[in-house]
C-alpha positions in Angstrom: -0.2 -0.2 -0.1 1.3 3.9 -0.9 2.1 5.8 1.9 1.3 8.9 1.2 1.3 12.7 3.3 -1.5 15.0 3.1 -0.7 18.4 2.8 -3.6 19.8 1.3 -3.4 22.5 -1.4 -7.1 25.1 -1.4 -6.1 25.4 -5.4 -9.2 23.3 -6.8 -12.7 23.3 -8.4 -15.4 20.4 -9.0 -14.8 18.7 -12.3 -17.4 18.4 -15.1 -18.8 15.4 -16.0 -16.0 13.8 -18.6 -14.5 10.8 -17.1 -10.8 11.0 -15.7 -8.9 9.4 -18.8 -5.5 11.9 -18.8 -2.4 11.6 -16.4 0.0 14.2 -16.8 3.4 14.0 -15.6 5.9 17.4 -14.2 8.6 18.2 -12.9 8.4 20.7 -10.3 11.2 23.0 -12.0 12.1 25.2 -8.3 15.0 24.4 -6.3 14.0 22.7 -3.6 10.9 21.0 -2.7 10.0 22.5 -0.1 9.7 25.6 -1.7 7.5 23.7 -4.6 5.2 22.4 -2.3 5.0 26.2 -0.8 3.6 27.5 -4.0 1.6 24.0 -4.3 -0.4 24.8 -1.7 -0.1 29.3 -1.6 -3.4 30.0 -2.6 -2.4 33.3 -4.3 -0.1 30.6 -6.5 -3.2 29.3 -7.7 -1.8 26.1 -8.6 -2.1 22.8 -8.0 -1.4 19.4 -8.5 -2.6 15.9 -6.8 1.0 14.7 -5.7 4.5 15.5 -5.4 6.7 12.9 -5.7 10.0 14.0 -3.5 13.6 12.6 -4.5 13.0 10.2 -1.4 10.3 8.4 -2.6 8.2 10.5 -0.6 4.1 10.6 -1.6 2.4 13.8 -0.9 -1.4 14.3 -1.5 -2.8 18.0 -2.5 -6.3 17.1 -4.0 -8.7 15.1 -4.0 -8.6 12.8 -7.5 -12.0 13.7 -7.9 -11.2 17.6 -8.1 -9.8 19.7 -10.5 -6.4 20.6 -9.6 -4.7 23.0 -11.9 -1.7 22.4 -12.8 -1.6 22.3 -17.2 -2.6 25.7 -17.8 -3.2 25.9 -20.9 -3.2 22.7 -23.2 -4.1 20.3 -25.1 -4.8 16.5 -25.6 -6.0 14.5 -27.9 -8.8 16.7 -28.6 -9.0 17.8 -25.1 -8.3 21.7 -24.4 -9.4 21.5 -20.8 -7.2 19.0 -19.4 -7.3 20.1 -15.8 -10.4 18.6 -16.2 -9.9 15.1 -17.2 -6.2 14.6 -15.8 -4.3 13.6 -12.3 -1.5 15.7 -12.4 1.6 14.1 -10.9 4.0 16.8 -9.7 7.6 14.9 -10.2 10.9 17.4 -7.4 12.9 18.6 -9.6 14.8 22.1 -10.2 14.5 21.2 -14.0 16.2 23.2 -16.5 16.1 26.6 -15.0 17.8 25.6 -11.7 19.5 23.1 -12.6 18.2 20.2 -14.1 19.6 16.6 -12.5 18.8 13.1 -13.1 15.5 11.5 -11.1 16.5 9.5 -8.0 16.0 5.9 -7.6 13.6 5.5 -4.6 11.4 8.6 -6.6 11.2 7.0 -10.0 9.9 3.9 -7.7 7.1 6.0 -6.0 6.4 7.4 -9.4 5.3 3.8 -10.9 3.9 2.5 -7.3 1.9 5.8 -7.6 0.9 5.5 -11.3 0.0 2.7 -11.5 -2.2 2.8 -8.4 -3.9 6.0 -9.9 -4.3 3.5 -13.2 -6.4 0.6 -11.5 -8.7 3.2 -10.9 -9.3 4.9 -13.7 -10.0 4.1 -17.2 -7.1 6.0 -18.8 -5.2 4.1 -21.3 -1.6 4.3 -22.2 -1.2 6.9 -25.2 -2.6 9.4 -22.6 -0.2 8.7 -19.9 2.0 12.2 -20.5 4.2 14.9 -20.4 3.3 18.4 -19.7 6.2 19.1 -22.5 3.2 17.1 -24.6 0.5 18.6 -23.7 1.7 22.2 -23.4 4.9 22.0 -25.6 5.3 25.9 -26.2 5.8 26.6 -22.8 6.9 23.5 -21.3 9.8 20.9 -21.0 8.6 19.0 -18.1 9.4 16.5 -17.2 12.4 16.4 -19.4 14.7 14.1 -21.8 16.3 12.7 -18.4 13.1 11.5 -17.1 12.9 7.5 -17.8 9.6 7.4 -19.8 11.1 3.8 -21.7 10.7 2.2 -17.6 7.3 3.0 -16.6 5.9 1.8 -19.8 8.0 -1.8 -18.8 5.7 -1.6 -15.9 2.3 -0.7 -18.0 2.4 3.2 -17.3 2.5 4.6 -21.3 4.0 3.4 -24.4 7.4 3.3 -25.6 8.3 2.4 -29.1 9.1 -0.6 -29.3 10.0 -2.9 -32.6 11.2 0.3 -35.0 10.9 -0.8 -38.5 13.7 1.3 -40.9 12.0 4.6 -42.7 13.7 4.5 -46.1 11.0 7.8 -46.8 10.5 10.2 -44.9 6.8 12.8 -45.5 6.4 16.2 -43.5 2.9 16.2 -44.1 2.5 12.4 -43.0 4.1 12.6 -40.2 2.6 16.2 -39.1 -0.9 14.2 -39.7 0.5 11.0 -37.2 1.4 13.8 -34.6 -2.0 14.4 -34.3 -3.4 11.5 -34.2 -1.2 10.2 -31.6 -2.8 13.1 -30.2 -0.8 16.4 -30.1 -2.2 19.6 -31.4 -0.2 20.9 -34.7 -1.8 24.1 -35.8 -4.4 25.0 -36.8 -5.5 23.6 -34.1 -3.4 25.3 -31.4 -1.7 28.9 -31.9 1.8 26.9 -31.2 4.0 26.0 -33.9 4.7 23.1 -35.4 8.2 22.9 -34.6 7.5 23.1 -30.8 5.6 20.4 -31.4 7.8 18.2 -32.6 10.9 18.9 -30.2 8.1 18.0 -27.2 7.9 14.7 -29.8 11.7 14.1 -29.2 12.3 15.3 -26.1 10.3 12.1 -24.6 10.8 10.0 -27.8 14.3 10.3 -28.9 16.1 12.9 -26.7 19.6 12.8 -28.1 18.8 14.6 -30.6 16.1 17.4 -30.0 16.4 20.3 -32.5 12.2 20.4 -33.7 13.7 19.1 -36.9 11.6 15.9 -38.0 12.9 13.1 -39.8 12.5 9.4 -40.3 14.4 8.2 -37.2 11.6 10.2 -35.9 8.8 8.6 -38.5 9.7 5.5 -37.5 9.1 6.5 -33.8 6.2 7.6 -34.2 4.9 5.0 -36.7 5.8 2.0 -33.7 3.8 4.1 -30.9 0.5 4.2 -33.4 0.8 0.9 -34.2 1.1 -0.5 -30.3 
């Protein structure tokens, strides 16, 4: 059984009647865990998440899952424009790109896996709807970032990772953009952010060795493997 410390936030709203069917992972992007926890529970900050996972694996609960936390902001995933209304948000303590991005700690990742599995056991969240903040808000966010072990989470049934990627001899940029949209990413004209930001978000998650916002045959192969999973 998960050991969860209650650290309530006042920053939440009623949910609509839509189902909870998205799980969004973030990093805190603040210098310390306590600084992040204070902000998530500060009524003046007006932000929150359902959970925060500290580097030692401690899990804090801020908002009940049947309430709408304020973690995703302006966002889009698979046609959903108010991601907060249909999602659960997990913040993972890490200073992030602004304050010295570092690898995630082993106890932390174990806790994230366990917490995610617990959430997925209670909500009908498909693998393609386990996403990062950068996936749903690619023009604004980079978290949880290129150091986050998405493949390991997928090994435990939390999200997708491209397997059995076939050789790509040809590349069609228009088809690649359409496939991004099929997978769930928002692309113009449905959203106001540049396609390059979306491609960079895809690369940050699925091809972190090269994040340049430029599509290529390798990216196309990875995306096709995801769509075929």
